[in-house]
N, C-alpha and C positions, 0 to 999 in steps of 0.2 A: 170317757172320763175327762180326758183333756181338753175336748171342745167345752164342756159343760162350764169346766174350770176358768177358761178364757171369757165365755159368757158372763159367768158370775162375778169376774173383773171388770168386764166392760161395763156391765149393769151398773157395779159399785162406782164407777168414774164419771157415769151419767146422772147419777143421784147426787154425786157429789157438785157437780155443774150446776145441778137444777136446784141445790138447797143449801151448799156447805161453800161454794165458792162463786157465790153471785157477785156481778157487779154492782149490783143496785145498793147505793148506800142507805142505813138506816137513819131516815131524817125524820121519822114519825114521832110529833110532840115537841120536835126541836124548834127552837126559832131564829128563824134566818137574821143575821147579823150584818152580811155585806153581800153584794152585786158587783161581778164585773163583766161589762162587754167590752171585746177588744178585735180590732182587724190589724192585719200586718201581714209581711212576707209579698206584697207586690212588687210590681216593675219597679217603682220609684225607691222602696227600702222603705218609706214612711209607716204610717199607720196611725190609728187613735184608739182612744178608748174612752169608756165613761163607768166611773167607779160610783157607789156608793156605799159610806164606810160610817161607823160611829166612831168617833173620835173626841174624846174629854166629856163624854156624855151628849154629844151634838151629832146628827146627822149631816154628812157632808158629801155634796156632788162634786164630781170633779172631771170635767172633760180635758181631755188631753189631745192635742194633734200635732203632726208633724210629718209634712207633707213630702220631705224628699229624706234621704238615709243619713243627710248631713246636716238637718234640723234639729236643733232643740226643742223640746215639747213646749207649746204653746197652752197655758193652763188656765182654764176659768172654771172657777168654784161658786158653789151657793150654798146656804145652810137652808136644810130643808125639814119640814115638819116629819117627825118620827114616825108617821103611819106610813110614810111612802115604803119602808120594808115589809109593814105588814102588807101592804095591796099588793107588791111583787110577790109576796110569798104565796097570796091567796091564788095568783095567776100559777106561779110554779105547782100549786097543789091541783087546781081544777084539771090540769094537764098532766099531771103526774110527770113531771119532767125529771125527777130522780131515775127512771127508766131511760132516760135519755144518755145517762152516764157512760163516757168512752163510746157512744153510739155512732156507726158509721152510717151516715145518713143516705147517701148516695155513691154510684160508682164514677160518677162525672169528674174529672180531673180539666182546671183552667192553668194551660200555661202562662206562667207570670203572673197568675191571680192572687190576690189575697185569700187569707183564711179567717174567718169571723168564728171567736170564740167565746163562749159564756160561762162564767164560773158564780157558783152560789156556795157561800159559807155560812154555816148553822153554828149555833153556841157552844156546841162541844168540840169544835174544830172540824166537824164530819162536812166535805166538801163534795160537790156534784160540778162536773166539768164535762163540756163537749165542744167540736170544732168542726167545722166544715168551710170547703170553698163554697158549695151551694147548699141551702137547704129546700127541701121541696117544700110546694104552698101548702099543704097539709100543716108542715111544720113551722115554716115562715110567719103565716098570718096568727099562729099563736104566740110566739115571740115578738109581734110587731105589739101585742097587746102590753108588753113589759114596757116598751115604747111610749105608747100612750100614757102610762100610768106616770111614769118620769118627767113627759113633758108637762102634765097636769099640776104636778108638785114645783118643778122648776118655774112655772108661770107665776107661781105665787110664793116662790123661794125668795131669799135675802143674798144679794150678790156680797161675796166676800173679796178682801182685800187680797191683792195678788203681788207676785215679784215684779219690781220696774225693770226693764229689759229696754237696751240699745237697740236701734234697727241695726242690722249687721248683711253686708252683700253675701250673696251665695257664696263668692270665694273665701271671704273671711270664715263663714261656718265650716264650708269644707275643710278647711285647714285650722279647725281649732282646737286638734288635739296635736299639732305639729307646728307650735309656735317658736319663730327664729327670731325675736327682737332683743335677745343677750341678757333679758330678764326672768327672773322668777318671782312669780305672781300666783295669787291666789283670786279666782273667779267663781262667784256663786251663779249658778245657770236654771237651777229649777227650784220653786217653792211649791210643795203640793201635800194635801192630805196633812200629814203631821210631821214634814220631814224638808230637810235642806238638801239640795246636791251642788256638788262644788269640785270644780277642778283645780290641781297643784299643776300650774303650767311651769315647764322649764325653756326658757327660750334659748338656753347656752349650749355652747356645743361639748358639753360636759356634764356626767351623771351627777344630780345632785341629792344629798341627803338631808330629810326634813324630820325633824322629831317630831314622833307620834303625840303631839298635846295639841285638844282641840277646844275653843273656847268661844261660846256664843254670848253676846252682850246686847243688850237693849240700850242705846246711847242715852234716852231722855232720863233715865235714872242710874244706869251704871249697872243695872239688876244681871246676874249671871244667870244666863237660862241653860246653859250646857257647859260642862266642865270634865272631859274624860283624858287621861294620858296613859301612855304604856311605856316601858323601859324600851320600848323596840323603836326604830327609824321608819319612814318610807322613803323608797329609792325611788326618784323620778328618772328616766333616761333622759340624754341630751335629744333636744328638740322633740320633746313629747309631752303628753298631760297626763294624770293619773286622775281617774274619777272616782270621788268618795261622796260618801252620805251621812248625815246624822239625824236622829229624832229629835226636832225641835218643840215638837206641840204647836198648837195653832197660834200664829203670831198676829198681833195687833197693827193697825198702821204705824207706822214709824220708822227711823233709820237704826240701825242693826250693823255691828262689826262683828266679823269672822276671824277668828284668831287661829292659826295652824302654824306650830313650830315659830318660827322668828317672824313669819309673813302675816298680813292681814289683809281684809277686802271688806269697805263699806257696801251696804246694798238698802234697799230702800221697799218696804211693805205697803202697797197704798191701794184704795180703790180704784179700778179703772175707771179712765174719764170717758166721758161721751163722745169725745172729739175723734 
């Protein structure tokens, strides 16, 4: 009798595993709204990504790359035809990639090797995600079809304006979060998708308190594009930096000023030159 009960319980758990606790997300009849490929975790600490997202009604392709752990991301963006997401979704559905969600593709381990991750987000926020250091040929060939789709659309896409950055040495980049120049400053270091990333740099030998009041202004006409504040303050430790971000929306070419508490920084958004 006890054995029968145990068998029934085991059978029940197996049925739940097959039908009630499946890891396969339900994406049937749901529209793909974003795609992300990324790699990271390798010996140099760098990484790269390819993102396609709908922003302000437009499809934006963002290439991001950092060769070393201390590098800020190098960003290049394009505006693409909206059909790119439809074509990526077609590849996804052709090979039933929802079944790859959380899948273990191989038992191989590459010491100090990067991992390669894929994320698909659908209209109701349902997501499919998988990652591996190695993809067997039967899978990598199918994933390569997505790369071909993106390459075709990027070739006829429109290059977007980006953040103008100055060249810095490896030593300067490695020490970007440990300033010691005696100043408190704001530095905008990345603009991608619809977001501005900035650092509050405390180059003094004492902790500083910065009022949590952030404003983004377009210099050409004084229009305030972002304006948020709270009753709290941001503490930045001596000889260190706090990394923050704000949702700016897509920015046109021009000069902008970011105000954080009593500090500010100008930055420029411009189309990349051919030089």
